[in-house]
Structures are given as C-alpha cells and as structure tokens.
C-alpha positions as CSV (number, residue, x, y, z in Angstrom):
1,X,-29.7,-43.3,26.9
2,X,-31.0,-42.4,23.5
3,X,-32.5,-39.2,24.8
4,X,-29.2,-38.3,26.5
5,X,-27.3,-38.9,23.3
6,X,-29.7,-36.6,21.4
7,X,-29.4,-33.9,24.0
8,X,-25.6,-34.2,23.9
9,X,-25.6,-33.8,20.2
10,X,-28.0,-30.8,20.4
11,X,-25.7,-29.1,22.9
12,X,-22.6,-29.9,20.9
13,X,-24.0,-28.2,17.7
14,X,-25.4,-25.4,19.7
15,X,-21.9,-24.7,21.2
16,X,-20.3,-24.9,17.7
17,X,-22.9,-22.6,16.3
18,X,-22.4,-20.1,19.1
19,X,-18.5,-20.3,18.6
20,X,-19.0,-19.7,14.8
21,X,-21.3,-16.9,15.4
22,X,-18.7,-15.1,17.9
23,X,-15.9,-15.8,15.5
24,X,-17.9,-14.1,12.7
25,X,-18.9,-11.1,14.9
26,X,-15.3,-10.7,15.9
27,X,-14.4,-10.8,12.2
28,X,-17.0,-8.2,11.2
29,X,-15.9,-5.8,14.0
30,X,-12.3,-5.8,12.7
31,X,-11.0,-2.7,11.1
32,X,-9.1,-4.9,8.5
33,X,-7.9,-1.9,6.3
34,X,-7.3,0.2,9.4
35,X,-9.5,3.0,8.2
36,X,-9.6,4.5,11.8
37,X,-5.8,5.3,11.5
38,X,-6.2,8.6,9.7
39,X,-9.9,9.2,10.2
40,X,-9.5,12.0,12.7
41,X,-6.9,13.8,10.7
42,X,-8.8,13.4,7.5
43,X,-12.0,14.8,9.1
44,X,-9.9,17.9,10.3
45,X,-8.4,18.5,6.8
46,X,-11.8,18.4,5.2
47,X,-13.6,20.6,7.8
48,X,-10.8,23.3,7.4
49,X,-10.4,22.5,3.6
50,X,-6.6,22.3,4.1
51,X,-6.3,19.9,1.3
52,X,-2.8,18.5,0.3
53,X,-1.2,19.0,-3.1
54,X,-0.2,15.3,-3.2
55,X,-1.1,12.3,-1.2
56,X,1.3,9.4,-0.8
57,X,-0.6,6.0,-0.6
58,X,1.4,3.0,0.6
59,X,2.8,0.8,3.4
60,X,5.6,1.0,6.0
61,X,7.9,2.4,3.3
62,X,5.7,5.4,2.8
63,X,5.0,5.8,6.4
64,X,8.7,5.6,7.2
65,X,9.5,8.1,4.6
66,X,7.3,10.7,6.3
67,X,9.1,10.0,9.6
68,X,12.6,10.1,7.9
69,X,12.1,13.3,5.9
70,X,9.1,15.3,7.3
71,X,10.3,18.5,5.8
72,X,10.1,17.0,2.3
73,X,6.5,16.4,2.9
74,X,5.5,19.7,4.8
75,X,7.4,22.0,2.5
76,X,5.9,20.6,-0.6
77,X,2.4,20.2,0.9
78,X,2.6,16.4,0.5
79,X,0.6,14.1,2.8
80,X,1.6,10.5,3.9
81,X,-1.1,7.9,4.0
82,X,1.1,4.9,4.5
83,X,0.4,2.0,7.0
84,X,2.9,-0.5,7.9
85,X,2.4,-4.1,6.6
86,X,-0.5,-3.2,4.3
87,X,-1.2,-4.9,1.1
88,X,-3.0,-3.5,-2.1
89,X,-6.6,-4.7,-1.2
90,X,-6.3,-2.9,2.1
91,X,-5.1,0.3,0.3
92,X,-7.9,0.0,-2.2
93,X,-10.4,0.1,0.7
94,X,-8.7,3.1,2.1
95,X,-8.3,4.9,-1.2
96,X,-11.6,6.9,-1.0
97,X,-11.3,8.3,2.5
98,X,-7.5,8.6,2.6
99,X,-7.0,10.0,-0.9
100,X,-10.0,11.0,-3.0
101,X,-11.9,12.8,-0.1
102,X,-8.8,14.9,0.5
103,X,-9.0,16.3,-3.0
104,X,-5.3,16.2,-3.9
105,X,-3.9,17.2,-7.3
106,X,-2.0,14.0,-7.5
107,X,-1.4,10.7,-5.8
108,X,1.8,8.6,-5.5
109,X,0.9,5.0,-5.1
110,X,3.8,2.8,-3.8
111,X,2.3,-0.6,-3.3
112,X,2.6,-4.3,-3.8
113,X,5.7,-5.6,-1.9
114,X,3.8,-6.7,1.2
115,X,1.4,-8.6,-1.3
116,X,4.4,-10.5,-2.6
117,X,5.5,-11.3,0.9
118,X,2.0,-12.7,1.6
119,X,1.1,-10.4,4.5
120,X,-2.6,-11.0,4.0
121,X,-2.3,-14.4,2.3
122,X,-1.2,-15.4,-1.1
123,X,-1.4,-12.8,-3.9
124,X,-0.8,-13.5,-7.6
125,X,0.6,-11.0,-10.0
126,X,-2.8,-10.4,-11.5
127,X,-4.4,-9.9,-8.0
128,X,-1.9,-7.2,-7.3
129,X,-2.1,-5.5,-10.6
130,X,-5.9,-5.5,-10.4
131,X,-5.8,-3.6,-7.2
132,X,-3.3,-1.1,-8.4
133,X,-5.3,-0.5,-11.5
134,X,-8.5,-0.1,-9.5
135,X,-6.7,2.6,-7.4
136,X,-5.4,4.2,-10.6
137,X,-8.9,4.3,-12.1
138,X,-10.4,5.8,-8.9
139,X,-7.8,8.6,-9.0
140,X,-8.3,9.3,-12.7
141,X,-12.1,9.3,-12.2
142,X,-11.7,12.0,-9.6
143,X,-9.3,14.2,-11.7
144,X,-6.3,13.2,-9.6
145,X,-3.0,12.8,-11.4
146,X,-1.7,9.2,-10.8
147,X,2.0,8.5,-10.2
148,X,2.6,4.7,-10.1
149,X,5.7,3.9,-8.4
150,X,7.8,0.8,-9.0
151,X,8.0,-1.7,-6.3
152,X,11.4,-1.2,-4.6
153,X,14.1,-3.9,-4.9
154,X,13.9,-6.9,-2.5
155,X,16.0,-9.9,-2.8
156,X,14.5,-11.6,0.3
157,X,12.0,-10.8,3.0
158,X,13.5,-11.1,6.5
159,X,10.1,-12.0,8.0
160,X,9.3,-14.6,5.3
161,X,12.5,-15.8,3.7
162,X,12.8,-18.0,0.7
163,X,9.9,-16.5,-1.5
164,X,12.4,-15.4,-4.2
165,X,10.6,-12.2,-5.0
166,X,12.9,-10.7,-7.7
167,X,11.0,-12.2,-10.6
168,X,7.6,-11.2,-9.3
169,X,8.7,-7.7,-8.6
170,X,10.1,-7.4,-12.2
171,X,6.9,-8.6,-13.7
172,X,4.7,-6.2,-11.7
173,X,7.0,-3.3,-12.4
174,X,7.0,-4.1,-16.1
175,X,3.2,-4.2,-16.2
176,X,3.0,-1.0,-14.2
177,X,5.3,0.9,-16.7
178,X,3.2,-0.3,-19.7
179,X,-0.1,0.4,-17.9
180,X,1.0,3.9,-17.0
181,X,2.1,4.6,-20.7
182,X,-1.3,3.3,-22.0
183,X,-3.4,5.3,-19.5
184,X,-1.7,8.7,-19.4
185,X,-0.3,8.1,-15.9
186,X,3.1,8.8,-14.7
187,X,5.6,5.8,-14.0
188,X,8.2,6.5,-11.3
189,X,11.0,4.0,-11.6
190,X,12.8,3.9,-8.2
191,X,13.7,0.3,-8.5
192,X,16.6,1.0,-11.1
193,X,18.3,3.6,-8.9
194,X,18.2,1.6,-5.8
195,X,19.0,-2.2,-6.9
196,X,22.2,-3.9,-6.4
197,X,23.7,-6.6,-8.5
198,X,21.4,-9.2,-7.0
199,X,18.2,-6.9,-7.8
200,X,17.9,-6.4,-4.0
201,X,18.1,-3.3,-1.9
202,X,21.9,-2.8,-0.8
203,X,22.9,-2.1,2.9
204,X,23.8,1.5,2.0
205,X,20.2,2.2,1.4
206,X,18.6,-0.3,3.9
207,X,19.2,-2.1,7.1
208,X,16.9,-5.0,6.3
209,X,16.9,-5.1,2.5
210,X,13.2,-4.0,2.3
211,X,12.8,-0.5,4.0
212,X,15.0,2.3,2.8
213,X,17.1,4.2,5.3
214,X,17.5,8.0,5.2
215,X,20.2,7.7,2.4
216,X,17.6,5.7,0.4
217,X,14.8,8.2,1.0
218,X,17.2,11.1,-0.1
219,X,17.8,9.3,-3.3
220,X,14.1,8.7,-3.8
221,X,12.8,12.3,-2.9
222,X,14.1,14.3,-5.9
223,X,13.0,11.7,-8.4
224,X,9.6,11.6,-6.9
225,X,9.3,15.3,-6.9
226,X,10.2,15.4,-10.6
227,X,7.7,12.8,-11.5
228,X,5.0,14.7,-9.6
229,X,5.9,18.0,-11.5
230,X,5.7,15.9,-14.8
231,X,2.4,14.5,-13.9
232,X,1.0,18.0,-13.0
233,X,2.0,19.2,-16.4
234,X,0.2,16.5,-18.4
C-alpha cells in the first residue's frame, strides 16, 4: 500500500509538472504584443525604402481612424500602426519594429485608455506614464519628433463599467502636457475639443463613448496635422 501511495504521488506531481510545462510553453509561444500584425508590411516598406512621414502608434482608436479617413493618411504620407485593445506595454514592445525601423520624421502616440480599462490587467497612472515616457525616449533617441496625444474623453467603458476613469484620464493628460513641455515634445490636446459636460465622449462624436465616429475623427484630423507641422518646425 505504501508503495502504491508513493507511486500515486509521483504520478500526480509528474502530471502537474507536465501541465505547468505545457502552460509555460503555450505562454511563451504567444505573440502578446501582436508583432506579426504589421510585420509583412513593415518588411516591404523597409525593402523598398518607402518610409512614411509620420507613424501613428495606438490602439483601436488609431486603427479605426485609418479605416474611417484613409485619404487623410495616404495623402499626407501618414501610416497607421494601431491595434485594437492594446495597452501601453504592448505598444512599447512594438515601438521599434512598428515605428523606429520605418524611419518616420515624427510619431503620434495615442495611448493609455485601454490601460485604464484594465485590458491587460491593472495599470496605475505611474505604470502608464512610464510606458509613454519610454516610447517618447525611444523616438527622441532616433531623431523622431514626438507628438504625445491626450487620452480621449471617457465617462465609462461599456466592456468594463464602473471604473470611473475621468480622474485617471485627467491625471495622465496633465502629466503628459507637462512632460512634453519639459522634453521638447509636442502635446496634442484632443480631450478638450471632444469632451462633454461629464468629461466623456458625447454621442455626436461616438456610438459607445470611447471610439470616435467619422465626425469625431474629422474634428481630430486638422488639429493633429497642425501639431505634426509644429513638431516638424521645432
């Protein structure tokens, strides 16, 4: 009986170790930052040296912008590198292949709202600003003008209600404005022109209170272009 008990324990621990090993292997094989999304396009651009003037780094708001206003991007030689749902640590991992390697003159960083929503787990204000700062430093180190864009207004996230993001957004935007001024970056304030009386995104600019519609993007476009031109002149 004693031998059977020992054998059972050995088998149990062996199964647990195998399960953990498989879980670890599955985790290591994940493309957490989704580097593969733009990899083929990036290789083609580098091979032909068809470098963009400006790269837009972001999440679904940036990705949706390219889809909503393709001419705004193509006519100005702007390139979208947004991925839906992404948070700042994921963007930081993508920053070298999706921005720096493409040799743009400037980068527009629009990030942070999904961190506040907890898409990849809890993120403090400091965690979010650290990642934004790291991207800005990578841009500056590679002679890329940096445009830090305010987090857009959100009163409540429909996929994660009750987080009360208004205060956190205000804190990050305030930090971003100050950081940009201190480090010769350009701060693009889209929050002020889009917000409603509750500091959220009104229905005329969004269906879900998070993602702009075409009217929202049309308001954002000329302000963004102006900020890019100002950054280029610095």
